[in-house]
VOSE-564740 format. One record per residue (C-alpha): residue in one letter; y, x, z. Coordinates in Angstrom, 1 decimal. Example, Ala and Ser with C-alpha at 12.3 -4.5 7.8 and 13.67 -1.06 7.14 Angstrom:
BEGIN
> type	py	px	pz
> a	-4.5	12.3	7.8
> s	-1.1	13.7	7.1
END
This chain:
BEGIN
> type	py	px	pz
> x	-0.2	-0.1	0.3
> x	3.5	1.8	-0.6
> x	5.8	1.9	1.3
> x	8.8	-0.8	0.9
> x	11.1	2.0	0.4
> x	10.6	4.2	-3.1
> x	12.2	6.0	-5.9
> x	11.6	4.2	-9.3
> x	11.1	7.0	-12.0
> x	11.9	5.8	-15.5
> x	9.8	7.8	-17.7
> x	11.7	6.5	-20.8
> x	15.0	7.8	-19.2
> x	13.3	11.2	-18.9
> x	12.5	10.5	-22.6
> x	15.9	9.6	-24.1
> x	17.4	12.2	-22.0
> x	15.7	14.7	-23.9
> x	16.2	13.6	-27.2
> x	20.3	13.9	-26.5
> x	19.7	17.2	-25.1
> x	17.4	18.0	-28.7
> x	19.7	16.8	-30.9
> x	22.0	19.2	-29.5
> x	20.5	22.1	-30.5
> x	20.5	24.2	-33.0
> x	17.8	24.7	-35.9
> x	15.3	26.3	-34.5
> x	15.9	26.0	-30.9
> x	12.9	24.8	-28.5
> x	13.1	23.9	-25.1
> x	11.9	25.0	-21.9
> x	11.1	22.1	-19.7
> x	13.4	23.0	-16.0
> x	10.5	21.3	-13.5
> x	11.4	23.3	-10.2
> x	12.0	21.4	-7.1
> x	9.2	18.5	-8.0
> x	11.3	18.0	-11.3
> x	14.6	17.8	-8.9
> x	12.9	15.3	-6.8
> x	12.1	13.0	-9.6
> x	8.1	13.6	-8.9
> x	6.3	16.5	-10.7
> x	3.4	14.6	-11.5
> x	5.0	11.3	-13.0
> x	7.9	13.6	-15.0
> x	5.2	16.2	-17.0
> x	3.6	13.3	-19.4
> x	6.7	12.0	-21.1
> x	8.3	16.0	-21.4
> x	4.8	17.3	-22.9
> x	5.5	14.0	-25.3
> x	8.2	15.0	-26.1
> x	7.6	18.2	-27.3
> x	8.5	20.4	-24.5
> x	5.4	23.0	-24.2
> x	7.0	25.5	-21.5
> x	8.1	25.0	-18.3
> x	10.8	26.8	-16.0
> x	9.7	26.5	-12.1
> x	11.1	28.3	-8.9
> x	8.1	28.9	-6.9
> x	4.5	30.5	-7.7
> x	3.1	27.4	-5.2
> x	5.0	25.1	-8.0
> x	3.5	26.4	-11.1
> x	0.2	25.9	-9.0
> x	0.8	22.3	-8.7
> x	1.7	22.1	-12.5
> x	-1.9	23.7	-13.6
> x	-3.2	21.7	-10.7
> x	-1.5	18.6	-12.8
> x	-3.5	20.0	-15.8
> x	-0.5	21.2	-17.9
> x	-1.8	24.6	-19.9
> x	1.6	25.2	-21.5
> x	3.2	27.9	-20.8
> x	5.0	28.4	-17.3
> x	8.1	30.8	-16.5
> x	9.2	31.7	-13.0
> x	12.8	31.7	-13.0
> x	13.0	34.0	-9.8
> x	12.5	36.9	-8.8
> x	8.8	37.7	-8.9
> x	6.7	38.5	-5.0
> x	4.5	41.8	-4.6
> x	3.0	39.7	-2.1
> x	2.4	37.1	-5.0
> x	0.9	39.0	-7.3
> x	-2.5	38.0	-7.6
> x	-1.1	34.5	-8.4
> x	0.2	36.4	-12.1
> x	-2.6	36.3	-13.6
> x	-4.8	33.5	-12.0
> x	-2.1	30.9	-13.0
> x	-1.0	33.2	-16.5
> x	2.5	33.3	-15.0
> x	5.6	35.0	-17.0
> x	7.9	36.6	-15.1
> x	11.3	37.3	-15.4
> x	11.4	40.9	-14.6
> x	15.2	43.2	-13.1
> x	13.7	46.4	-12.5
> x	11.2	48.8	-12.6
> x	9.5	48.4	-9.4
> x	8.2	44.9	-10.3
> x	7.5	45.7	-13.4
> x	5.4	48.8	-12.2
> x	3.0	46.4	-10.1
> x	3.0	43.5	-12.2
> x	1.5	46.2	-15.2
> x	-1.0	47.4	-12.4
> x	-2.0	43.5	-11.5
> x	-2.6	42.7	-15.1
> x	-4.3	46.1	-16.0
> x	-6.6	45.1	-13.3
> x	-7.1	42.5	-14.4
> x	-7.6	43.4	-18.0
> x	-5.2	40.7	-18.8
> x	-1.7	41.0	-20.5
> x	1.3	38.8	-18.7
> x	4.1	37.8	-21.4
> x	7.5	39.0	-19.4
> x	11.1	38.2	-19.8
> x	13.6	41.3	-19.5
> x	16.1	39.7	-17.3
> x	20.1	41.0	-17.7
> x	22.6	39.9	-14.7
> x	25.9	39.1	-16.7
> x	27.7	37.7	-13.7
> x	26.0	35.5	-11.3
> x	25.3	38.3	-9.0
> x	22.1	36.6	-8.5
> x	18.8	38.6	-10.2
> x	18.5	40.8	-13.2
> x	19.7	44.5	-14.9
> x	23.1	45.7	-14.5
> x	23.7	45.0	-18.4
> x	24.6	48.8	-18.7
> x	21.0	49.4	-17.7
> x	19.1	46.6	-20.0
> x	18.0	48.4	-22.4
> x	16.7	51.2	-20.2
> x	14.5	48.8	-18.0
> x	12.7	47.7	-22.1
> x	12.2	51.3	-23.3
> x	10.1	51.1	-19.6
> x	8.5	48.1	-19.6
> x	7.5	48.0	-23.4
> x	5.5	51.7	-22.4
> x	3.6	50.1	-19.4
> x	0.1	48.0	-20.0
> x	-0.7	44.8	-19.0
> x	3.1	43.9	-20.4
> x	4.1	42.1	-23.5
> x	8.0	41.6	-23.8
> x	8.7	38.0	-24.7
> x	11.0	37.5	-24.2
> x	15.2	38.5	-22.8
> x	17.6	36.1	-20.7
> x	20.3	35.1	-18.3
> x	22.4	32.9	-16.5
> x	25.4	31.1	-16.1
> x	27.3	30.7	-13.5
> x	30.1	28.0	-14.5
> x	29.0	26.3	-17.4
> x	29.6	23.1	-16.4
> x	33.3	24.3	-15.8
> x	36.3	22.9	-17.4
> x	37.9	26.0	-17.5
> x	35.6	28.3	-19.9
> x	36.5	31.3	-20.1
> x	34.1	32.9	-17.4
> x	31.2	31.7	-19.2
> x	32.4	33.1	-22.2
> x	32.6	36.6	-20.5
> x	28.9	36.2	-19.7
> x	27.7	34.9	-23.1
> x	30.1	37.6	-24.8
> x	27.9	40.2	-22.2
> x	24.9	38.8	-22.6
> x	25.3	38.5	-26.9
> x	26.6	42.5	-26.6
> x	23.5	43.6	-24.1
> x	20.8	41.5	-26.1
> x	22.0	43.5	-30.0
> x	22.0	46.4	-28.3
> x	18.5	46.7	-26.9
> x	17.2	44.9	-30.4
> x	19.7	47.3	-32.7
> x	17.6	49.9	-30.9
> x	13.6	48.0	-32.6
> x	12.9	45.9	-29.5
> x	12.6	42.3	-30.8
> x	11.8	39.4	-28.8
> x	10.5	35.5	-29.6
> x	13.0	34.4	-27.0
> x	16.7	34.8	-26.3
> x	17.8	32.4	-23.3
> x	21.0	31.9	-21.7
> x	21.5	28.5	-21.7
> x	21.3	26.1	-19.5
> x	22.2	22.0	-18.9
> x	26.0	23.5	-19.3
> x	25.4	25.4	-21.9
> x	23.9	23.3	-24.1
> x	26.3	20.9	-24.0
> x	29.7	23.2	-23.7
> x	28.5	26.6	-25.5
> x	26.6	26.0	-28.8
> x	26.6	29.6	-29.6
> x	24.8	30.0	-26.9
> x	21.5	28.4	-27.7
> x	19.4	30.9	-29.6
> x	15.6	30.5	-29.5
> x	15.5	28.6	-26.4
> x	17.2	26.3	-23.8
> x	17.0	25.2	-20.0
> x	17.8	21.9	-19.2
> x	17.7	21.0	-15.9
> x	19.6	18.0	-14.1
> x	20.4	16.9	-17.7
> x	16.8	15.9	-18.4
> x	17.0	14.4	-15.1
> x	20.2	12.2	-16.3
> x	23.4	14.0	-15.3
> x	25.8	15.7	-17.1
> x	26.0	18.8	-14.7
> x	30.5	18.4	-14.4
> x	30.6	14.6	-12.7
> x	34.1	14.0	-14.5
> x	31.8	13.7	-17.8
> x	28.8	11.2	-16.6
> x	30.1	8.4	-17.7
> x	30.5	9.4	-21.6
> x	27.5	11.7	-21.6
> x	24.8	9.1	-22.7
> x	22.4	10.7	-20.2
> x	21.0	7.9	-18.6
> x	19.4	9.2	-14.4
> x	16.2	9.1	-14.2
> x	15.6	8.1	-10.3
> x	16.3	4.5	-8.5
> x	16.1	4.4	-4.6
> x	15.4	1.1	-3.5
> x	14.6	0.4	0.6
> x	15.0	-3.9	1.9
> x	16.0	-5.3	4.5
> x	13.8	-4.8	7.6
> x	15.5	-6.3	10.2
> x	19.1	-8.3	11.2
> x	20.8	-9.3	14.4
> x	23.9	-11.5	14.5
> x	26.1	-9.4	16.9
> x	29.7	-9.7	18.6
> x	32.9	-7.7	18.3
> x	33.2	-4.3	19.6
> x	29.7	-4.2	19.5
> x	28.6	0.2	19.2
> x	25.9	0.6	16.4
> x	23.3	3.7	16.2
> x	23.2	7.0	18.0
> x	27.0	8.1	19.6
> x	28.2	4.6	19.5
> x	30.5	6.4	16.9
> x	31.3	2.8	15.6
> x	31.9	-0.8	16.6
> x	32.3	-4.2	14.8
> x	35.6	-5.3	14.3
> x	34.1	-9.2	14.3
> x	31.5	-10.8	14.7
> x	28.9	-10.0	12.2
> x	25.5	-9.6	10.6
> x	23.8	-6.1	11.3
> x	21.1	-5.3	8.8
> x	18.9	-2.4	9.1
> x	17.0	-0.7	6.4
> x	14.0	1.5	6.4
> x	15.8	4.4	5.2
> x	17.6	7.5	6.8
> x	18.0	11.4	6.9
> x	14.1	12.0	6.9
> x	13.9	10.4	3.6
> x	17.0	12.9	2.6
> x	20.0	10.4	3.2
> x	22.1	13.4	4.7
> x	23.6	13.0	8.4
> x	26.7	13.9	7.1
> x	27.0	11.0	4.6
> x	27.7	8.5	7.9
> x	30.7	6.9	7.7
> x	30.5	7.6	4.0
> x	28.0	5.3	2.0
> x	27.7	1.9	0.5
> x	24.3	-0.1	-1.2
> x	24.1	-3.2	-2.6
> x	22.5	-6.0	-2.2
> x	22.1	-9.5	-4.1
> x	24.8	-7.9	-6.2
> x	27.2	-6.7	-3.5
> x	28.7	-3.7	-1.8
> x	28.2	-3.4	2.1
> x	28.9	-0.7	4.1
> x	26.5	1.4	5.7
> x	28.1	1.7	9.4
> x	27.4	4.0	12.4
> x	25.5	7.7	12.6
> x	22.2	8.0	9.9
> x	19.1	7.6	11.6
> x	16.0	10.0	10.8
> x	14.4	7.0	9.6
> x	17.1	3.9	9.3
> x	20.4	3.2	8.8
> x	22.6	-0.1	9.4
> x	25.0	-2.0	7.2
> x	27.5	-4.7	8.3
> x	26.7	-7.5	6.1
> x	30.1	-9.8	7.1
> x	30.5	-12.6	9.5
> x	28.5	-15.3	7.2
> x	25.4	-14.0	5.0
> x	22.8	-15.5	2.2
> x	21.0	-11.8	2.9
> x	17.8	-12.1	4.3
> x	14.5	-9.9	5.9
> x	12.7	-8.9	3.1
> x	15.4	-8.9	-0.1
> x	15.6	-5.4	-2.1
> x	18.3	-3.2	-1.4
> x	19.9	-0.6	-3.6
> x	20.9	3.4	-2.9
> x	20.6	4.8	-6.2
> x	21.1	1.8	-9.3
> x	22.4	-1.2	-10.7
> x	22.1	-4.8	-8.9
> x	24.5	-7.3	-11.2
> x	27.7	-5.4	-12.1
> x	27.4	-2.9	-9.6
> x	26.1	0.3	-9.9
> x	25.9	3.6	-7.7
> x	24.7	6.4	-9.0
> x	23.7	10.4	-7.9
> x	27.2	11.5	-8.2
> x	29.3	9.1	-6.9
> x	27.2	9.6	-3.5
> x	27.4	13.4	-3.9
> x	31.3	13.3	-4.3
> x	31.1	11.6	-1.1
> x	29.3	14.0	0.7
> x	31.1	16.7	-1.4
> x	28.0	17.9	-2.6
> x	26.7	17.7	-6.0
> x	24.2	15.2	-8.0
> x	21.3	18.4	-7.8
> x	21.3	18.2	-4.0
> x	21.2	14.4	-3.4
> x	18.2	13.9	-6.0
> x	16.2	17.6	-4.8
> x	16.3	16.2	-1.5
> x	14.9	12.6	-1.7
> x	11.8	13.7	0.7
> x	7.9	13.5	-0.1
> x	7.4	10.4	2.3
> x	9.3	8.3	0.0
> x	6.5	7.4	-2.8
> x	8.2	8.0	-6.1
> x	6.9	5.0	-8.8
> x	7.2	5.6	-12.5
> x	8.7	3.1	-14.1
> x	9.3	2.3	-18.2
> x	12.9	0.0	-18.3
> x	16.3	1.9	-17.8
> x	18.8	1.3	-15.4
> x	21.7	0.9	-18.2
> x	25.1	0.9	-16.0
> x	24.1	3.5	-13.9
> x	26.6	6.1	-14.6
END
């Protein structure tokens, strides 16, 4: 029996968003589906099949365990680890056929030794730090690292990559600086005799804002799940949010004016009113810092979440008269009549980004695949 609080995942919206990305690409450019963090909170088991059906045959993850989960779900396509490899996890690379990003000689050495011990060749990608300052080899050392990796047994040069830091920003100057640095470094390495099947730097923002960054492979993440990486561009982007989040009214009570609600008694009713309780809280991913900032939708109307957000429940103020009853459906992300709430709406109130809102929806919230698209979530 499925819990009444649930996230509904539209596989139709997912395919729609993938199609938008694919139509934006240069001819011959392929898509790596970035499915890290359980597909940004959308559930890998639900999202992987429609991505494959849409033509995605290489996937990006952030951890070895995420790669293991993909293999568990029957993914036989290529998997690229987008973060630094750990020596302690070296056996997973041949076991799961993971392609690493290589930023330094030491990592290349132990990957080579591991692959050679297993009698295999690992496809690998030279990773260049063009300004993210997170991982990657310095551009001036990229050619030397490429030469070094090319001479190691057990490793093959599959790709060369970098990552944008500000591709979603309306100020394009830093991203263009990164792109110029990457392009120059790639050409230097290529002109030295090294060829790569895959050249990639573009994340969702890069895909949408910098066509020259597409090269042979792009790495969309948040765009696949229905959100433009820049909040102000969401409405006209054409993307459709894949996740909607619903709960129900679990109990109701009529309370007098001045009644304290929830922990800390930080909220008191301004009049005699109905308070309804919903079985969802910060244990499900509604950040406590959103206390006093959230609304929900019930029966096509908007109501405020009042009192401190609890681990397992929240309360809403329905006003002095109401037609809402126990068991009625409540929308936290999605649509109800002409009203809608998106992850970007919640993110703006919480001082964060849509990525964090969807990713934080915890595993105790069941995901249910649906085929309809909630057209008005913008």
